[in-house]
C-alpha positions in Angstrom: -4.5 -7.2 14.4 -6.0 -5.1 17.2 -4.5 -1.8 18.2 -5.2 -0.1 21.5 -5.9 3.6 21.0 -3.9 6.3 22.7 -6.7 7.7 24.8 -6.3 10.5 27.4 -8.4 12.6 29.8 -9.2 16.1 28.8 -6.3 17.7 30.8 -3.6 15.6 29.0 -4.3 15.7 25.3 -2.4 13.2 23.1 -0.2 14.3 20.2 -1.7 13.8 16.8 -0.3 13.9 13.3 -0.1 17.3 11.5 -3.5 18.3 10.1 -5.4 15.8 12.2 -8.9 16.9 13.2 -10.7 16.4 16.5 -14.3 15.5 16.5 -16.7 15.7 19.5 -19.2 12.9 20.4 -21.7 13.5 23.2 -23.2 10.9 25.5 -26.8 12.2 25.7 -29.8 11.4 27.8 -32.3 12.7 25.3 -34.5 13.9 23.8 -34.9 10.7 21.8 -33.6 8.5 24.5 -30.1 7.8 25.6 -27.7 7.9 22.6 -24.4 9.1 21.3 -24.4 12.1 19.0 -23.3 12.3 16.2 -23.4 8.7 15.2 -22.5 7.3 12.8 -19.4 9.5 12.4 -16.8 9.4 9.5 -13.3 10.6 10.2 -9.8 10.3 8.6 -6.9 8.1 9.8 -5.0 9.9 12.5 -8.0 12.0 13.6 -9.1 12.1 17.2 -12.6 11.9 18.8 -13.3 13.5 22.2 -16.1 11.7 23.9 -18.0 13.9 26.4 -20.8 13.4 29.0 -23.3 15.9 27.6 -23.0 19.0 29.9 -26.6 19.9 29.0 -27.8 16.8 31.0 -25.2 14.6 32.7 -26.0 10.9 32.7 -24.3 7.9 34.2 -22.4 6.8 31.2 -19.1 5.6 29.8 -17.9 4.6 26.3 -16.3 1.3 25.3 -15.2 -0.1 22.0 -17.0 -3.2 20.7 -15.5 -6.6 21.3 -12.6 -7.2 18.9 -12.5 -3.6 17.6 -9.4 -2.6 15.6 -9.0 0.3 17.9 -9.8 -0.5 21.6 -10.8 1.9 24.3 -12.8 2.2 27.5 -13.2 5.8 28.8 -15.1 8.1 31.1 -13.1 9.8 33.9 -10.0 9.0 31.8 -9.3 5.8 29.9 -8.3 2.4 31.0 -4.5 2.0 30.8 -3.8 5.7 30.5 -2.6 7.6 33.6 -4.6 7.4 36.8 -8.1 7.6 35.3 -10.3 4.8 34.2 -13.3 4.0 32.0 -15.8 3.1 34.7 -19.2 4.7 34.1 -19.6 8.1 35.8 -22.1 10.9 36.2 -19.3 13.5 36.3 -18.7 16.0 33.5 -16.1 13.8 32.0 -14.4 13.9 28.6 -11.7 11.8 27.0 -9.9 11.8 23.7 -9.1 8.8 21.6 -6.8 8.7 18.5 -7.9 6.4 15.6 -4.7 5.3 13.7 -6.2 2.6 11.5 -8.8 2.6 8.8 -12.0 0.7 9.4 -15.3 0.8 11.3 -15.3 0.8 15.1 -18.4 0.3 17.1 -18.8 1.5 20.7 -21.4 1.6 23.4 -22.2 2.6 27.0 -21.7 -0.4 29.3 -24.6 0.7 31.5 -27.2 1.3 28.7 -26.0 -0.6 25.7 -23.9 -3.5 24.4 -21.4 -4.6 21.8 -22.7 -4.9 18.3 -25.0 -1.8 18.3 -27.2 -2.7 21.2 -29.0 0.1 23.0 -26.9 3.2 23.7 -24.3 2.5 21.0 -22.6 4.3 18.1 -20.0 3.8 15.3 -17.1 5.5 13.8 -15.8 4.9 10.2 -12.1 5.8 9.8 -11.3 6.4 6.2 -7.9 6.8 4.6 -6.5 10.3 5.0 -6.8 12.5 1.9 -3.6 13.1 0.0 -2.5 15.6 -2.7 -1.6 14.3 -6.2 0.7 16.4 -8.4 0.4 16.4 -12.2 2.7 18.2 -14.6 1.9 19.3 -18.1 3.7 19.0 -20.4 6.1 16.3 -19.3 9.2 18.0 -20.8 10.5 21.5 -21.7 12.4 22.5 -24.8 13.5 25.7 -26.6 16.0 27.2 -28.9 17.8 30.6 -29.2 20.8 32.2 -30.8 23.9 32.5 -28.8 23.6 35.5 -26.5 19.8 35.3 -26.6 17.1 33.5 -24.7 13.9 31.5 -25.0 10.8 31.5 -22.8 8.4 28.6 -22.2 6.7 27.0 -19.3 4.6 24.2 -17.7 1.7 23.8 -15.3 1.3 22.0 -12.0 -2.1 20.7 -11.1 -3.4 19.0 -7.9 -5.9 16.2 -8.6 -5.8 14.9 -5.0 -8.0 15.5 -2.0 -5.6 17.6 0.1 -3.6 20.8 -0.4 -0.4 20.4 -2.5 2.6 22.3 -1.3 5.3 22.5 -4.0 8.7 23.9 -4.9 10.7 23.7 -8.1 14.4 23.9 -8.9 16.9 22.7 -11.5 19.5 20.1 -11.8 22.2 19.1 -14.2 22.0 15.6 -12.8 19.2 13.7 -11.0 16.5 15.4 -8.8 17.3 13.5 -5.6 20.3 15.7 -5.1 19.8 18.7 -7.4 22.8 20.6 -8.9 21.9 24.2 -10.0 21.7 24.9 -13.7 22.6 28.6 -14.4 21.0 28.8 -17.8 17.5 27.9 -16.5 15.4 30.4 -14.6 12.0 29.5 -13.0 9.3 31.7 -11.7 7.5 31.2 -9.3 9.6 28.6 -7.5 7.1 27.6 -4.7 3.4 27.7 -3.9 0.3 25.7 -2.8 -2.7 24.4 -4.6 -5.8 23.5 -2.8 -7.7 20.4 -3.6 -9.6 21.2 -6.8 -7.8 24.5 -7.1 -6.5 26.3 -10.1 -3.3 24.9 -11.6 -0.1 26.9 -11.2 1.8 28.2 -14.2 5.5 28.1 -14.0 7.5 30.3 -16.4 10.8 29.0 -17.7 13.6 31.1 -19.2 16.4 29.4 -21.1 19.3 31.8 -21.2 22.0 31.5 -23.9 24.0 34.6 -22.8 26.9 32.5 -21.6 26.5 29.5 -23.8 28.3 28.6 -27.0 26.3 27.1 -29.9 25.3 23.5 -29.3 22.7 21.2 -27.6 22.2 21.4 -23.9 20.1 19.2 -21.5 19.2 19.3 -17.8 16.2 18.7 -15.6 13.6 20.7 -13.8 12.7 19.1 -10.4 9.3 19.3 -8.8 9.3 18.6 -5.1 6.0 18.4 -3.2 4.2 16.8 -0.3 2.8 14.2 -2.7 5.1 11.5 -1.3 4.2 9.1 -4.1 5.6 11.5 -6.7 8.4 13.4 -5.0 10.4 14.4 -6.8 9.1 14.6 -10.4 11.6 15.2 -13.1 11.0 17.2 -16.3 13.7 16.8 -18.9 14.9 20.1 -20.5 16.5 20.4 -23.9 17.9 23.6 -25.2 19.5 24.3 -28.6 21.8 27.2 -29.0 22.2 28.3 -32.6 25.0 30.3 -34.2 23.8 33.8 -34.9 23.3 34.8 -38.5 26.1 37.1 -39.7 25.0 40.3 -41.6 27.6 42.1 -43.6 27.7 45.9 -44.3 26.1 45.3 -47.7 23.0 43.8 -46.0 23.6 40.2 -47.1 23.7 37.3 -44.7 27.0 35.6 -44.3 
């Protein structure tokens, strides 16, 4: 299915997704003959490309997507179908921005000096899937034991094996992690952070506090929330055993 790109003249830039990048492609007269530069170009889904008539040597050009392209555009002094501008070839110092919302390869050309399918003054843009973070938690559960009135310390690590920055927070829940309910006997530090793609894993300290607990077995969850939408939230089961303190009598013997 074809999708017409949202393309705008330089004075009315279109909105783009958060973290989208803009790339500049020049319509050049030379040296090396008439061509688009850079080409080929690889971008991510949601990125924009600003096509410009090269200010170092204005030519009579426009830019038009190949026949049947998944993202369609025809631009110069504006773009067809957007505002009052149009994509007719022009020798003005024009520039126009096109958003590429769909993965795939889009060819384009100057209608005056090229043709669809890579003929003459032509170029191509490959739109790849946007990089995403990927959260991994080690180990997959937390456990500890302590005497009543005492505490135990343990922890876990968060790693990012994806291609984009991971933003994370952690909290606790006595029920599920979709709607966390605070657990007073679990303390976490730190509780938020970011890990760049390929960055060092984050170490999260866990304190299990038996100060207000009677002897017995307790369970809850640690919840990891992040911008890894495929794994948000992650649930780490927590088990905590609170033991009866040993009794020591005045004669030094255990009771």
